[in-house]
CHARMM internal coordinates of N, CA and C (Angstrom, degrees):
IC EDIT
DIST 1 N 1 CA 1.4829
DIST 1 CA 1 C 1.5080
ANGL 1 N 1 CA 1 C 107.03
DIST 1 C 2 N 1.3111
ANGL 1 CA 1 C 2 N 117.72
DIHE 1 N 1 CA 1 C 2 N -41.00
DIST 2 N 2 CA 1.4814
ANGL 1 C 2 N 2 CA 117.28
DIHE 1 CA 1 C 2 N 2 CA 175.11
DIST 2 CA 2 C 1.4931
ANGL 2 N 2 CA 2 C 116.02
DIHE 1 C 2 N 2 CA 2 C -58.88
DIST 2 C 3 N 1.3026
ANGL 2 CA 2 C 3 N 116.04
DIHE 2 N 2 CA 2 C 3 N -38.01
DIST 3 N 3 CA 1.4348
ANGL 2 C 3 N 3 CA 123.27
DIHE 2 CA 2 C 3 N 3 CA -178.65
DIST 3 CA 3 C 1.5770
ANGL 3 N 3 CA 3 C 110.32
DIHE 2 C 3 N 3 CA 3 C -66.50
DIST 3 C 4 N 1.3880
ANGL 3 CA 3 C 4 N 111.52
DIHE 3 N 3 CA 3 C 4 N -40.41
DIST 4 N 4 CA 1.5270
ANGL 3 C 4 N 4 CA 118.33
DIHE 3 CA 3 C 4 N 4 CA 178.37
DIST 4 CA 4 C 1.5532
ANGL 4 N 4 CA 4 C 108.41
DIHE 3 C 4 N 4 CA 4 C -61.95
DIST 4 C 5 N 1.3660
ANGL 4 CA 4 C 5 N 117.01
DIHE 4 N 4 CA 4 C 5 N -46.63
DIST 5 N 5 CA 1.4423
ANGL 4 C 5 N 5 CA 122.62
DIHE 4 CA 4 C 5 N 5 CA 179.76
DIST 5 CA 5 C 1.4751
ANGL 5 N 5 CA 5 C 112.83
DIHE 4 C 5 N 5 CA 5 C -61.11
DIST 5 C 6 N 1.3222
ANGL 5 CA 5 C 6 N 117.25
DIHE 5 N 5 CA 5 C 6 N -45.87
DIST 6 N 6 CA 1.5414
ANGL 5 C 6 N 6 CA 122.52
DIHE 5 CA 5 C 6 N 6 CA 173.89
DIST 6 CA 6 C 1.5067
ANGL 6 N 6 CA 6 C 112.92
DIHE 5 C 6 N 6 CA 6 C -56.65
DIST 6 C 7 N 1.3138
ANGL 6 CA 6 C 7 N 112.76
DIHE 6 N 6 CA 6 C 7 N -44.80
DIST 7 N 7 CA 1.5031
ANGL 6 C 7 N 7 CA 117.18
DIHE 6 CA 6 C 7 N 7 CA 178.48
DIST 7 CA 7 C 1.4792
ANGL 7 N 7 CA 7 C 114.13
DIHE 6 C 7 N 7 CA 7 C -60.84
DIST 7 C 8 N 1.2756
ANGL 7 CA 7 C 8 N 118.30
DIHE 7 N 7 CA 7 C 8 N -46.32
DIST 8 N 8 CA 1.4467
ANGL 7 C 8 N 8 CA 126.24
DIHE 7 CA 7 C 8 N 8 CA -177.59
DIST 8 CA 8 C 1.6294
ANGL 8 N 8 CA 8 C 106.68
DIHE 7 C 8 N 8 CA 8 C -65.90
DIST 8 C 9 N 1.3300
ANGL 8 CA 8 C 9 N 113.58
DIHE 8 N 8 CA 8 C 9 N -44.50
DIST 9 N 9 CA 1.4874
ANGL 8 C 9 N 9 CA 117.89
DIHE 8 CA 8 C 9 N 9 CA -172.85
DIST 9 CA 9 C 1.5203
ANGL 9 N 9 CA 9 C 108.21
DIHE 8 C 9 N 9 CA 9 C -65.16
DIST 9 C 10 N 1.3098
ANGL 9 CA 9 C 10 N 118.12
DIHE 9 N 9 CA 9 C 10 N -35.32
DIST 10 N 10 CA 1.4405
ANGL 9 C 10 N 10 CA 124.11
DIHE 9 CA 9 C 10 N 10 CA -179.20
DIST 10 CA 10 C 1.5878
ANGL 10 N 10 CA 10 C 113.63
DIHE 9 C 10 N 10 CA 10 C -79.69
DIST 10 C 11 N 1.2767
ANGL 10 CA 10 C 11 N 117.79
DIHE 10 N 10 CA 10 C 11 N -4.17
DIST 11 N 11 CA 1.4636
ANGL 10 C 11 N 11 CA 122.06
DIHE 10 CA 10 C 11 N 11 CA -176.80
DIST 11 CA 11 C 1.6185
ANGL 11 N 11 CA 11 C 108.52
DIHE 10 C 11 N 11 CA 11 C -70.84
DIST 11 C 12 N 1.3067
ANGL 11 CA 11 C 12 N 110.54
DIHE 11 N 11 CA 11 C 12 N 154.95
DIST 12 N 12 CA 1.4905
ANGL 11 C 12 N 12 CA 116.10
DIHE 11 CA 11 C 12 N 12 CA -179.91
DIST 12 CA 12 C 1.5493
ANGL 12 N 12 CA 12 C 105.66
DIHE 11 C 12 N 12 CA 12 C -72.98
DIST 12 C 13 N 1.3220
ANGL 12 CA 12 C 13 N 113.89
DIHE 12 N 12 CA 12 C 13 N 137.01
DIST 13 N 13 CA 1.4127
ANGL 12 C 13 N 13 CA 117.72
DIHE 12 CA 12 C 13 N 13 CA 177.79
DIST 13 CA 13 C 1.5719
ANGL 13 N 13 CA 13 C 113.39
DIHE 12 C 13 N 13 CA 13 C -83.71
DIST 13 C 14 N 1.2882
ANGL 13 CA 13 C 14 N 114.06
DIHE 13 N 13 CA 13 C 14 N 165.12
DIST 14 N 14 CA 1.4643
ANGL 13 C 14 N 14 CA 114.15
DIHE 13 CA 13 C 14 N 14 CA 176.16
DIST 14 CA 14 C 1.5336
ANGL 14 N 14 CA 14 C 105.62
DIHE 13 C 14 N 14 CA 14 C -84.14
DIST 14 C 15 N 1.3272
ANGL 14 CA 14 C 15 N 116.02
DIHE 14 N 14 CA 14 C 15 N 158.66
DIST 15 N 15 CA 1.4563
ANGL 14 C 15 N 15 CA 122.10
DIHE 14 CA 14 C 15 N 15 CA 178.51
DIST 15 CA 15 C 1.5415
ANGL 15 N 15 CA 15 C 113.03
DIHE 14 C 15 N 15 CA 15 C -50.62
DIST 15 C 16 N 1.3512
ANGL 15 CA 15 C 16 N 113.82
DIHE 15 N 15 CA 15 C 16 N 132.49
DIST 16 N 16 CA 1.3672
ANGL 15 C 16 N 16 CA 120.74
DIHE 15 CA 15 C 16 N 16 CA 177.92
DIST 16 CA 16 C 1.5752
ANGL 16 N 16 CA 16 C 115.26
DIHE 15 C 16 N 16 CA 16 C 88.24
DIST 16 C 17 N 1.2823
ANGL 16 CA 16 C 17 N 119.48
DIHE 16 N 16 CA 16 C 17 N -4.60
DIST 17 N 17 CA 1.4029
ANGL 16 C 17 N 17 CA 124.14
DIHE 16 CA 16 C 17 N 17 CA -176.49
DIST 17 CA 17 C 1.5138
ANGL 17 N 17 CA 17 C 108.17
DIHE 16 C 17 N 17 CA 17 C -108.61
DIST 17 C 18 N 1.3594
ANGL 17 CA 17 C 18 N 121.08
DIHE 17 N 17 CA 17 C 18 N 138.68
DIST 18 N 18 CA 1.3992
ANGL 17 C 18 N 18 CA 122.09
DIHE 17 CA 17 C 18 N 18 CA -176.04
DIST 18 CA 18 C 1.5406
ANGL 18 N 18 CA 18 C 109.90
DIHE 17 C 18 N 18 CA 18 C -84.20
DIST 18 C 19 N 1.4095
ANGL 18 CA 18 C 19 N 119.56
DIHE 18 N 18 CA 18 C 19 N -30.73
DIST 19 N 19 CA 1.4535
ANGL 18 C 19 N 19 CA 117.92
DIHE 18 CA 18 C 19 N 19 CA -177.31
DIST 19 CA 19 C 1.5279
ANGL 19 N 19 CA 19 C 106.59
DIHE 18 C 19 N 19 CA 19 C -157.19
DIST 19 C 20 N 1.3567
ANGL 19 CA 19 C 20 N 111.83
DIHE 19 N 19 CA 19 C 20 N 160.14
DIST 20 N 20 CA 1.4348
ANGL 19 C 20 N 20 CA 119.98
DIHE 19 CA 19 C 20 N 20 CA 177.47
DIST 20 CA 20 C 1.5651
ANGL 20 N 20 CA 20 C 103.24
DIHE 19 C 20 N 20 CA 20 C -78.26
DIST 20 C 21 N 1.3694
ANGL 20 CA 20 C 21 N 116.65
DIHE 20 N 20 CA 20 C 21 N 136.11
DIST 21 N 21 CA 1.4565
ANGL 20 C 21 N 21 CA 116.89
DIHE 20 CA 20 C 21 N 21 CA 178.16
DIST 21 CA 21 C 1.5522
ANGL 21 N 21 CA 21 C 108.87
DIHE 20 C 21 N 21 CA 21 C -109.51
DIST 21 C 22 N 1.2392
ANGL 21 CA 21 C 22 N 117.30
DIHE 21 N 21 CA 21 C 22 N 148.20
DIST 22 N 22 CA 1.4906
ANGL 21 C 22 N 22 CA 124.42
DIHE 21 CA 21 C 22 N 22 CA -179.34
DIST 22 CA 22 C 1.5707
ANGL 22 N 22 CA 22 C 108.10
DIHE 21 C 22 N 22 CA 22 C -114.92
DIST 22 C 23 N 1.3092
ANGL 22 CA 22 C 23 N 116.47
DIHE 22 N 22 CA 22 C 23 N 163.95
DIST 23 N 23 CA 1.4972
ANGL 22 C 23 N 23 CA 121.14
DIHE 22 CA 22 C 23 N 23 CA -179.28
DIST 23 CA 23 C 1.5551
ANGL 23 N 23 CA 23 C 105.02
DIHE 22 C 23 N 23 CA 23 C -54.18
DIST 23 C 24 N 1.4622
ANGL 23 CA 23 C 24 N 110.68
DIHE 23 N 23 CA 23 C 24 N 132.20
DIST 24 N 24 CA 1.4154
ANGL 23 C 24 N 24 CA 116.83
DIHE 23 CA 23 C 24 N 24 CA 179.53
DIST 24 CA 24 C 1.5245
ANGL 24 N 24 CA 24 C 115.42
DIHE 23 C 24 N 24 CA 24 C 103.15
DIST 24 C 25 N 1.3628
ANGL 24 CA 24 C 25 N 115.41
DIHE 24 N 24 CA 24 C 25 N -31.98
DIST 25 N 25 CA 1.4501
ANGL 24 C 25 N 25 CA 117.60
DIHE 24 CA 24 C 25 N 25 CA -176.74
DIST 25 CA 25 C 1.5789
ANGL 25 N 25 CA 25 C 112.45
DIHE 24 C 25 N 25 CA 25 C -58.60
DIST 25 C 26 N 1.3149
ANGL 25 CA 25 C 26 N 121.08
DIHE 25 N 25 CA 25 C 26 N -46.93
DIST 26 N 26 CA 1.4044
ANGL 25 C 26 N 26 CA 119.21
DIHE 25 CA 25 C 26 N 26 CA 176.23
DIST 26 CA 26 C 1.5158
ANGL 26 N 26 CA 26 C 116.92
DIHE 25 C 26 N 26 CA 26 C -57.19
DIST 26 C 27 N 1.3094
ANGL 26 CA 26 C 27 N 114.85
DIHE 26 N 26 CA 26 C 27 N -38.85
DIST 27 N 27 CA 1.4468
ANGL 26 C 27 N 27 CA 124.98
DIHE 26 CA 26 C 27 N 27 CA 177.35
DIST 27 CA 27 C 1.4854
ANGL 27 N 27 CA 27 C 110.43
DIHE 26 C 27 N 27 CA 27 C -62.01
DIST 27 C 28 N 1.3543
ANGL 27 CA 27 C 28 N 118.97
DIHE 27 N 27 CA 27 C 28 N -45.92
DIST 28 N 28 CA 1.4797
ANGL 27 C 28 N 28 CA 126.93
DIHE 27 CA 27 C 28 N 28 CA -179.59
DIST 28 CA 28 C 1.4558
ANGL 28 N 28 CA 28 C 108.60
DIHE 27 C 28 N 28 CA 28 C -64.16
DIST 28 C 29 N 1.3163
ANGL 28 CA 28 C 29 N 117.47
DIHE 28 N 28 CA 28 C 29 N -42.87
DIST 29 N 29 CA 1.4974
ANGL 28 C 29 N 29 CA 119.74
DIHE 28 CA 28 C 29 N 29 CA -177.97
DIST 29 CA 29 C 1.5541
ANGL 29 N 29 CA 29 C 107.58
DIHE 28 C 29 N 29 CA 29 C -66.77
DIST 29 C 30 N 1.2565
ANGL 29 CA 29 C 30 N 118.36
DIHE 29 N 29 CA 29 C 30 N -42.30
DIST 30 N 30 CA 1.5173
ANGL 29 C 30 N 30 CA 123.52
DIHE 29 CA 29 C 30 N 30 CA -177.45
DIST 30 CA 30 C 1.5125
ANGL 30 N 30 CA 30 C 107.80
DIHE 29 C 30 N 30 CA 30 C -62.79
DIST 30 C 31 N 1.3486
ANGL 30 CA 30 C 31 N 117.51
DIHE 30 N 30 CA 30 C 31 N -39.21
DIST 31 N 31 CA 1.4231
ANGL 30 C 31 N 31 CA 120.06
DIHE 30 CA 30 C 31 N 31 CA -177.88
DIST 31 CA 31 C 1.5148
ANGL 31 N 31 CA 31 C 111.09
DIHE 30 C 31 N 31 CA 31 C -62.95
DIST 31 C 32 N 1.3017
ANGL 31 CA 31 C 32 N 116.99
DIHE 31 N 31 CA 31 C 32 N -41.61
DIST 32 N 32 CA 1.4020
ANGL 31 C 32 N 32 CA 122.24
DIHE 31 CA 31 C 32 N 32 CA -179.52
DIST 32 CA 32 C 1.5426
ANGL 32 N 32 CA 32 C 106.56
DIHE 31 C 32 N 32 CA 32 C -61.03
DIST 32 C 33 N 1.3494
ANGL 32 CA 32 C 33 N 118.91
DIHE 32 N 32 CA 32 C 33 N -48.57
DIST 33 N 33 CA 1.4585
ANGL 32 C 33 N 33 CA 121.87
DIHE 32 CA 32 C 33 N 33 CA 178.47
DIST 33 CA 33 C 1.5026
ANGL 33 N 33 CA 33 C 114.53
DIHE 32 C 33 N 33 CA 33 C -58.51
DIST 33 C 34 N 1.3761
ANGL 33 CA 33 C 34 N 112.77
DIHE 33 N 33 CA 33 C 34 N -44.55
DIST 34 N 34 CA 1.4813
ANGL 33 C 34 N 34 CA 117.36
DIHE 33 CA 33 C 34 N 34 CA -177.69
DIST 34 CA 34 C 1.5184
ANGL 34 N 34 CA 34 C 110.29
DIHE 33 C 34 N 34 CA 34 C -62.98
DIST 34 C 35 N 1.3379
ANGL 34 CA 34 C 35 N 115.84
DIHE 34 N 34 CA 34 C 35 N -42.70
DIST 35 N 35 CA 1.4548
ANGL 34 C 35 N 35 CA 121.17
DIHE 34 CA 34 C 35 N 35 CA -177.71
DIST 35 CA 35 C 1.4756
ANGL 35 N 35 CA 35 C 113.35
DIHE 34 C 35 N 35 CA 35 C -60.79
DIST 35 C 36 N 1.4150
ANGL 35 CA 35 C 36 N 114.09
DIHE 35 N 35 CA 35 C 36 N -34.01
DIST 36 N 36 CA 1.4395
ANGL 35 C 36 N 36 CA 118.32
DIHE 35 CA 35 C 36 N 36 CA -179.60
DIST 36 CA 36 C 1.5044
ANGL 36 N 36 CA 36 C 111.86
DIHE 35 C 36 N 36 CA 36 C -88.24
DIST 36 C 37 N 1.3270
ANGL 36 CA 36 C 37 N 120.35
DIHE 36 N 36 CA 36 C 37 N -37.46
DIST 37 N 37 CA 1.5059
ANGL 36 C 37 N 37 CA 122.52
DIHE 36 CA 36 C 37 N 37 CA -172.93
DIST 37 CA 37 C 1.5087
ANGL 37 N 37 CA 37 C 112.94
DIHE 36 C 37 N 37 CA 37 C -104.90
DIST 37 C 38 N 1.4179
ANGL 37 CA 37 C 38 N 115.55
DIHE 37 N 37 CA 37 C 38 N -14.23
DIST 38 N 38 CA 1.4308
ANGL 37 C 38 N 38 CA 114.98
DIHE 37 CA 37 C 38 N 38 CA 179.51
DIST 38 CA 38 C 1.4952
ANGL 38 N 38 CA 38 C 108.70
DIHE 37 C 38 N 38 CA 38 C 95.79
DIST 38 C 39 N 1.4047
ANGL 38 CA 38 C 39 N 118.14
DIHE 38 N 38 CA 38 C 39 N 171.29
DIST 39 N 39 CA 1.4227
ANGL 38 C 39 N 39 CA 122.53
DIHE 38 CA 38 C 39 N 39 CA -175.64
DIST 39 CA 39 C 1.5507
ANGL 39 N 39 CA 39 C 105.39
DIHE 38 C 39 N 39 CA 39 C -104.93
DIST 39 C 40 N 1.4142
ANGL 39 CA 39 C 40 N 114.68
DIHE 39 N 39 CA 39 C 40 N 120.49
DIST 40 N 40 CA 1.4472
ANGL 39 C 40 N 40 CA 114.58
DIHE 39 CA 39 C 40 N 40 CA -179.02
DIST 40 CA 40 C 1.4893
ANGL 40 N 40 CA 40 C 111.16
DIHE 39 C 40 N 40 CA 40 C -68.62
DIST 40 C 41 N 1.4246
ANGL 40 CA 40 C 41 N 115.01
DIHE 40 N 40 CA 40 C 41 N 144.43
DIST 41 N 41 CA 1.4352
ANGL 40 C 41 N 41 CA 117.90
DIHE 40 CA 40 C 41 N 41 CA -179.31
DIST 41 CA 41 C 1.5864
ANGL 41 N 41 CA 41 C 108.45
DIHE 40 C 41 N 41 CA 41 C -123.12
DIST 41 C 42 N 1.3260
ANGL 41 CA 41 C 42 N 117.00
DIHE 41 N 41 CA 41 C 42 N 139.39
DIST 42 N 42 CA 1.4345
ANGL 41 C 42 N 42 CA 119.34
DIHE 41 CA 41 C 42 N 42 CA 171.28
DIST 42 CA 42 C 1.4373
ANGL 42 N 42 CA 42 C 109.97
DIHE 41 C 42 N 42 CA 42 C -65.37
DIST 42 C 43 N 1.4674
ANGL 42 CA 42 C 43 N 112.33
DIHE 42 N 42 CA 42 C 43 N 151.54
DIST 43 N 43 CA 1.5229
ANGL 42 C 43 N 43 CA 112.77
DIHE 42 CA 42 C 43 N 43 CA -178.89
DIST 43 CA 43 C 1.5228
ANGL 43 N 43 CA 43 C 114.27
DIHE 42 C 43 N 43 CA 43 C -64.82
DIST 43 C 44 N 1.3766
ANGL 43 CA 43 C 44 N 123.93
DIHE 43 N 43 CA 43 C 44 N -30.79
DIST 44 N 44 CA 1.3855
ANGL 43 C 44 N 44 CA 118.92
DIHE 43 CA 43 C 44 N 44 CA 171.36
DIST 44 CA 44 C 1.5466
ANGL 44 N 44 CA 44 C 116.03
DIHE 43 C 44 N 44 CA 44 C -56.10
DIST 44 C 45 N 1.3361
ANGL 44 CA 44 C 45 N 111.44
DIHE 44 N 44 CA 44 C 45 N -43.60
DIST 45 N 45 CA 1.4875
ANGL 44 C 45 N 45 CA 116.44
DIHE 44 CA 44 C 45 N 45 CA 177.84
DIST 45 CA 45 C 1.5396
ANGL 45 N 45 CA 45 C 112.78
DIHE 44 C 45 N 45 CA 45 C -63.69
DIST 45 C 46 N 1.3517
ANGL 45 CA 45 C 46 N 116.77
DIHE 45 N 45 CA 45 C 46 N -39.50
DIST 46 N 46 CA 1.4791
ANGL 45 C 46 N 46 CA 120.30
DIHE 45 CA 45 C 46 N 46 CA 175.43
DIST 46 CA 46 C 1.5434
ANGL 46 N 46 CA 46 C 110.53
DIHE 45 C 46 N 46 CA 46 C -60.13
DIST 46 C 47 N 1.3150
ANGL 46 CA 46 C 47 N 115.64
DIHE 46 N 46 CA 46 C 47 N -43.19
DIST 47 N 47 CA 1.3872
ANGL 46 C 47 N 47 CA 120.20
DIHE 46 CA 46 C 47 N 47 CA -176.47
DIST 47 CA 47 C 1.5397
ANGL 47 N 47 CA 47 C 107.37
DIHE 46 C 47 N 47 CA 47 C -67.05
DIST 47 C 48 N 1.3127
ANGL 47 CA 47 C 48 N 122.86
DIHE 47 N 47 CA 47 C 48 N -44.87
DIST 48 N 48 CA 1.4662
ANGL 47 C 48 N 48 CA 123.81
DIHE 47 CA 47 C 48 N 48 CA 178.70
DIST 48 CA 48 C 1.5058
ANGL 48 N 48 CA 48 C 107.98
DIHE 47 C 48 N 48 CA 48 C -58.04
DIST 48 C 49 N 1.3682
ANGL 48 CA 48 C 49 N 118.95
DIHE 48 N 48 CA 48 C 49 N -46.73
DIST 49 N 49 CA 1.4355
ANGL 48 C 49 N 49 CA 119.69
DIHE 48 CA 48 C 49 N 49 CA -179.11
DIST 49 CA 49 C 1.4968
ANGL 49 N 49 CA 49 C 114.14
DIHE 48 C 49 N 49 CA 49 C -64.17
DIST 49 C 50 N 1.3632
ANGL 49 CA 49 C 50 N 116.92
DIHE 49 N 49 CA 49 C 50 N -33.41
DIST 50 N 50 CA 1.4328
ANGL 49 C 50 N 50 CA 119.28
DIHE 49 CA 49 C 50 N 50 CA 176.48
DIST 50 CA 50 C 1.5304
ANGL 50 N 50 CA 50 C 111.26
DIHE 49 C 50 N 50 CA 50 C -66.02
DIST 50 C 51 N 1.3711
ANGL 50 CA 50 C 51 N 115.09
DIHE 50 N 50 CA 50 C 51 N -44.76
DIST 51 N 51 CA 1.4650
ANGL 50 C 51 N 51 CA 118.51
DIHE 50 CA 50 C 51 N 51 CA 177.22
DIST 51 CA 51 C 1.5357
ANGL 51 N 51 CA 51 C 114.82
DIHE 50 C 51 N 51 CA 51 C -60.87
DIST 51 C 52 N 1.3481
ANGL 51 CA 51 C 52 N 112.69
DIHE 51 N 51 CA 51 C 52 N -41.59
DIST 52 N 52 CA 1.4684
ANGL 51 C 52 N 52 CA 121.18
DIHE 51 CA 51 C 52 N 52 CA 173.59
DIST 52 CA 52 C 1.5019
ANGL 52 N 52 CA 52 C 111.43
DIHE 51 C 52 N 52 CA 52 C -57.72
DIST 52 C 53 N 1.2797
ANGL 52 CA 52 C 53 N 118.26
DIHE 52 N 52 CA 52 C 53 N -45.98
DIST 53 N 53 CA 1.4321
ANGL 52 C 53 N 53 CA 122.25
DIHE 52 CA 52 C 53 N 53 CA -177.41
DIST 53 CA 53 C 1.5756
ANGL 53 N 53 CA 53 C 110.74
DIHE 52 C 53 N 53 CA 53 C -63.02
DIST 53 C 54 N 1.4180
ANGL 53 CA 53 C 54 N 112.16
DIHE 53 N 53 CA 53 C 54 N -41.77
DIST 54 N 54 CA 1.4585
ANGL 53 C 54 N 54 CA 111.91
DIHE 53 CA 53 C 54 N 54 CA 177.71
DIST 54 CA 54 C 1.5254
ANGL 54 N 54 CA 54 C 111.12
DIHE 53 C 54 N 54 CA 54 C -68.44
DIST 54 C 55 N 1.2956
ANGL 54 CA 54 C 55 N 119.99
DIHE 54 N 54 CA 54 C 55 N -37.73
DIST 55 N 55 CA 1.4426
ANGL 54 C 55 N 55 CA 120.15
DIHE 54 CA 54 C 55 N 55 CA 179.44
DIST 55 CA 55 C 1.5204
ANGL 55 N 55 CA 55 C 112.58
DIHE 54 C 55 N 55 CA 55 C -63.55
DIST 55 C 56 N 1.3319
ANGL 55 CA 55 C 56 N 118.00
DIHE 55 N 55 CA 55 C 56 N -32.15
DIST 56 N 56 CA 1.4142
ANGL 55 C 56 N 56 CA 120.17
DIHE 55 CA 55 C 56 N 56 CA -176.80
DIST 56 CA 56 C 1.5545
ANGL 56 N 56 CA 56 C 112.53
DIHE 55 C 56 N 56 CA 56 C -97.16
DIST 56 C 57 N 1.3096
ANGL 56 CA 56 C 57 N 112.73
DIHE 56 N 56 CA 56 C 57 N 4.86
DIST 57 N 57 CA 1.5947
ANGL 56 C 57 N 57 CA 116.71
DIHE 56 CA 56 C 57 N 57 CA -176.52
DIST 57 CA 57 C 1.5036
ANGL 57 N 57 CA 57 C 114.81
DIHE 56 C 57 N 57 CA 57 C 57.71
DIST 57 C 58 N 1.3155
ANGL 57 CA 57 C 58 N 115.62
DIHE 57 N 57 CA 57 C 58 N 44.33
DIST 58 N 58 CA 1.4272
ANGL 57 C 58 N 58 CA 120.00
DIHE 57 CA 57 C 58 N 58 CA 173.38
DIST 58 CA 58 C 1.5312
ANGL 58 N 58 CA 58 C 112.40
DIHE 57 C 58 N 58 CA 58 C -117.28
DIST 58 C 59 N 1.2584
ANGL 58 CA 58 C 59 N 116.20
DIHE 58 N 58 CA 58 C 59 N 159.72
DIST 59 N 59 CA 1.4263
ANGL 58 C 59 N 59 CA 119.58
DIHE 58 CA 58 C 59 N 59 CA -175.79
DIST 59 CA 59 C 1.6219
ANGL 59 N 59 CA 59 C 109.74
DIHE 58 C 59 N 59 CA 59 C -58.56
DIST 59 C 60 N 1.3080
ANGL 59 CA 59 C 60 N 117.07
DIHE 59 N 59 CA 59 C 60 N 135.05
DIST 60 N 60 CA 1.5605
ANGL 59 C 60 N 60 CA 115.22
DIHE 59 CA 59 C 60 N 60 CA 176.68
DIST 60 CA 60 C 1.5344
ANGL 60 N 60 CA 60 C 109.20
DIHE 59 C 60 N 60 CA 60 C -76.04
DIST 60 C 61 N 1.2749
ANGL 60 CA 60 C 61 N 110.88
DIHE 60 N 60 CA 60 C 61 N 174.51
DIST 61 N 61 CA 1.5368
ANGL 60 C 61 N 61 CA 117.61
DIHE 60 CA 60 C 61 N 61 CA 179.15
DIST 61 CA 61 C 1.4350
ANGL 61 N 61 CA 61 C 110.12
DIHE 60 C 61 N 61 CA 61 C -63.48
DIST 61 C 62 N 1.2062
ANGL 61 CA 61 C 62 N 118.94
DIHE 61 N 61 CA 61 C 62 N 140.92
DIST 62 N 62 CA 1.5425
ANGL 61 C 62 N 62 CA 125.88
DIHE 61 CA 61 C 62 N 62 CA -174.29
DIST 62 CA 62 C 1.4632
ANGL 62 N 62 CA 62 C 103.36
DIHE 61 C 62 N 62 CA 62 C -70.64
DIST 62 C 63 N 1.3692
ANGL 62 CA 62 C 63 N 114.98
DIHE 62 N 62 CA 62 C 63 N 147.33
DIST 63 N 63 CA 1.4341
ANGL 62 C 63 N 63 CA 122.34
DIHE 62 CA 62 C 63 N 63 CA 175.04
DIST 63 CA 63 C 1.5099
ANGL 63 N 63 CA 63 C 111.09
DIHE 62 C 63 N 63 CA 63 C -61.69
DIST 63 C 64 N 1.3198
ANGL 63 CA 63 C 64 N 118.66
DIHE 63 N 63 CA 63 C 64 N 141.60
DIST 64 N 64 CA 1.4212
ANGL 63 C 64 N 64 CA 121.24
DIHE 63 CA 63 C 64 N 64 CA 178.70
DIST 64 CA 64 C 1.5858
ANGL 64 N 64 CA 64 C 112.58
DIHE 63 C 64 N 64 CA 64 C 87.81
DIST 64 C 65 N 1.3323
ANGL 64 CA 64 C 65 N 113.45
DIHE 64 N 64 CA 64 C 65 N -5.51
DIST 65 N 65 CA 1.4897
ANGL 64 C 65 N 65 CA 114.34
DIHE 64 CA 64 C 65 N 65 CA 179.31
DIST 65 CA 65 C 1.5001
ANGL 65 N 65 CA 65 C 111.11
DIHE 64 C 65 N 65 CA 65 C -97.63
DIST 65 C 66 N 1.3280
ANGL 65 CA 65 C 66 N 118.32
DIHE 65 N 65 CA 65 C 66 N 6.52
DIST 66 N 66 CA 1.5200
ANGL 65 C 66 N 66 CA 122.00
DIHE 65 CA 65 C 66 N 66 CA -179.46
DIST 66 CA 66 C 1.5026
ANGL 66 N 66 CA 66 C 104.19
DIHE 65 C 66 N 66 CA 66 C -146.63
END
COOR INIT
IC SEED 1 N 1 CA 1 C
IC BUILD
């Protein structure tokens, strides 16, 4: 598997692309971003979470986190 990865990584890229990507690369990149910036939530999801927090008497989402 390592040989396969090295072979693909050393392949010539298409014009305008910095590197050849392999399965899992986009997901690993997104994980880094999400760990740094958090996971974006749609407003309906935030509203549902706020209602659930109130129902369960737990602290709501902090302002600025949604």
